[in-house]
C-alpha positions as CSV (number, residue, x, y, z in Angstrom):
1,X,-12.6,-24.3,59.9
2,X,-12.2,-27.0,62.5
3,X,-10.9,-25.6,65.6
4,X,-7.5,-27.7,64.9
5,X,-7.0,-26.2,61.6
6,X,-7.8,-22.2,63.0
7,X,-5.4,-23.1,65.9
8,X,-3.0,-24.2,63.1
9,X,-3.5,-20.3,61.3
10,X,-3.4,-18.7,64.6
11,X,0.0,-20.3,65.5
12,X,1.6,-19.8,62.4
13,X,0.2,-15.9,62.0
14,X,2.2,-15.5,65.5
15,X,4.8,-16.8,63.9
16,X,5.2,-14.9,60.8
17,X,4.8,-12.3,62.5
18,X,6.8,-12.5,64.8
19,X,9.7,-13.5,62.3
20,X,8.9,-9.7,60.8
21,X,9.2,-7.9,63.6
22,X,12.3,-9.1,64.4
23,X,13.4,-9.4,60.6
24,X,12.7,-4.9,61.0
25,X,14.1,-4.7,63.4
26,X,17.5,-6.0,62.1
27,X,16.7,-4.3,58.8
28,X,14.7,-0.7,59.3
29,X,12.7,0.1,56.9
30,X,13.4,4.1,57.4
31,X,11.2,6.2,57.8
32,X,8.8,4.2,61.2
33,X,9.9,2.2,63.6
34,X,7.7,-0.5,65.1
35,X,6.8,-2.3,67.9
36,X,4.6,-4.8,70.0
37,X,1.9,-3.1,72.1
38,X,1.8,-5.9,74.7
39,X,5.0,-8.3,74.4
40,X,2.1,-11.2,74.2
41,X,-0.3,-10.1,71.9
42,X,1.6,-10.2,68.4
43,X,-1.6,-8.8,66.2
44,X,-1.4,-5.1,67.5
45,X,2.0,-2.8,66.7
46,X,2.8,0.5,67.7
47,X,4.3,2.1,65.0
48,X,6.3,5.7,64.4
49,X,6.7,7.2,61.6
50,X,9.0,10.0,60.6
51,X,8.3,12.8,58.5
52,X,9.2,11.9,55.2
53,X,12.6,14.3,53.3
54,X,11.5,16.5,50.3
55,X,7.8,16.3,51.9
56,X,5.6,18.7,53.8
57,X,5.4,16.6,56.7
58,X,9.4,16.8,56.6
59,X,10.0,16.2,60.1
60,X,7.5,14.8,62.1
61,X,6.9,12.0,64.2
62,X,3.0,10.5,63.4
63,X,2.5,7.2,66.6
64,X,-0.2,5.1,64.2
65,X,-1.5,0.9,64.8
66,X,-1.3,-2.0,63.2
67,X,-3.8,-4.3,63.1
68,X,-3.5,-7.8,61.9
69,X,-6.7,-10.3,61.6
70,X,-5.5,-13.4,62.9
71,X,-6.1,-14.6,59.3
72,X,-2.8,-13.4,58.3
73,X,-1.1,-13.3,55.6
74,X,-4.1,-14.3,54.3
75,X,-5.7,-10.9,54.5
76,X,-4.3,-7.4,55.2
77,X,-4.2,-5.9,58.1
78,X,-5.4,-2.7,59.4
79,X,-3.0,0.9,59.8
80,X,-3.7,3.4,61.3
81,X,-1.8,6.6,61.4
82,X,-2.7,9.8,64.2
83,X,-3.5,13.2,63.3
84,X,-2.3,12.3,60.1
85,X,-3.8,15.0,57.7
86,X,-3.4,13.8,54.5
87,X,-6.1,13.2,50.9
88,X,-5.2,9.3,51.5
89,X,-6.3,8.7,55.8
90,X,-8.8,9.3,56.7
91,X,-10.0,11.7,60.3
92,X,-9.5,9.1,63.1
93,X,-6.0,7.6,61.4
94,X,-6.7,4.9,59.1
95,X,-5.0,4.6,56.1
96,X,-6.9,4.1,52.6
97,X,-3.9,2.2,50.3
98,X,-4.6,-0.2,48.0
99,X,-2.9,-3.0,49.6
100,X,-4.8,-2.7,52.7
101,X,-7.7,-4.0,50.9
102,X,-9.3,-7.2,51.1
103,X,-7.8,-9.8,48.5
104,X,-10.3,-10.1,45.0
105,X,-11.7,-7.6,42.4
106,X,-12.9,-4.4,43.2
107,X,-16.4,-4.5,43.1
108,X,-16.5,-1.0,42.2
109,X,-14.1,-1.7,39.2
110,X,-11.2,1.2,40.6
111,X,-8.8,-1.5,41.9
112,X,-7.3,-4.7,39.4
113,X,-7.1,-8.0,42.2
114,X,-3.1,-7.3,41.5
115,X,-3.3,-4.1,43.7
116,X,-5.4,-5.1,46.2
117,X,-3.7,-7.4,49.5
118,X,-1.6,-10.3,48.1
119,X,-0.6,-12.6,51.2
120,X,2.7,-12.1,49.8
121,X,3.2,-8.3,51.7
122,X,4.8,-8.2,54.2
123,X,4.6,-5.3,57.3
124,X,7.7,-3.6,55.2
125,X,6.5,-3.4,51.8
126,X,2.8,-2.3,53.9
127,X,5.0,0.5,55.4
128,X,6.8,1.4,52.5
129,X,4.0,1.6,50.0
130,X,3.0,4.6,53.0
131,X,5.9,6.6,52.6
132,X,4.9,6.3,48.2
133,X,1.6,7.1,49.3
134,X,3.3,9.7,51.9
135,X,4.8,11.7,49.4
136,X,2.6,10.9,46.2
137,X,-1.4,11.1,47.1
138,X,-4.1,9.6,45.8
139,X,-6.1,11.8,44.8
140,X,-8.0,10.3,42.4
141,X,-9.6,8.0,45.5
142,X,-9.6,10.2,48.2
143,X,-10.1,9.1,51.7
144,X,-10.1,13.6,53.1
145,X,-11.6,15.2,50.6
146,X,-10.8,18.5,51.2
147,X,-7.5,17.5,51.2
148,X,-7.0,15.7,47.6
149,X,-9.1,19.1,46.5
150,X,-6.3,21.3,48.3
151,X,-3.4,19.4,47.4
152,X,-4.6,19.2,43.5
153,X,-6.4,23.5,43.6
154,X,-3.7,24.9,45.6
155,X,-0.2,22.8,46.9
156,X,1.5,26.2,48.1
157,X,-1.5,26.3,50.2
158,X,-1.7,22.6,50.9
159,X,1.7,21.9,51.9
160,X,1.4,24.9,54.6
161,X,-0.6,23.0,56.6
162,X,0.7,19.4,55.8
163,X,4.0,21.0,57.9
164,X,1.7,22.2,60.3
165,X,0.4,18.7,61.5
166,X,3.8,17.9,61.2
167,X,4.8,21.1,63.5
168,X,2.4,19.8,65.8
169,X,3.6,16.6,66.1
170,X,6.7,17.5,67.3
171,X,5.0,19.7,70.2
172,X,2.9,16.6,70.8
173,X,6.2,14.3,71.2
């Protein structure tokens, strides 16, 4: 891509991100708040997730961040939720959810292209998908194998451990 084309893509992605942030502030997604980490950088957002009702994470406050590539919306952002113990969250906080996987066919054949990133996704659709993932983990494709195993084999102990995670998050606020 020429530098003029690259510059145009960057301008379009910046404008789209600022519009999506404005839309989120006007019509927030229940369970999340979002804002720029640095007002001069629309590609890095601070996220706060509130533990969804009727989940073991209820009452928790979890910090996170979204990093957007300059090629957004053609390519997905990354999302991390820190200190969050869940079957679909890696130890470093990286959220493992299909819509954040690179577009196209999955070489492993696990996901269809339609389940992966599509440029029609927005920050709002990502956050709504994360809320759904929290309430209904995908234990067939876990990021945290121990959490997935516990979720499958001993739901009561899983719930207690997730509740402790939410309690710790309250103490860290």
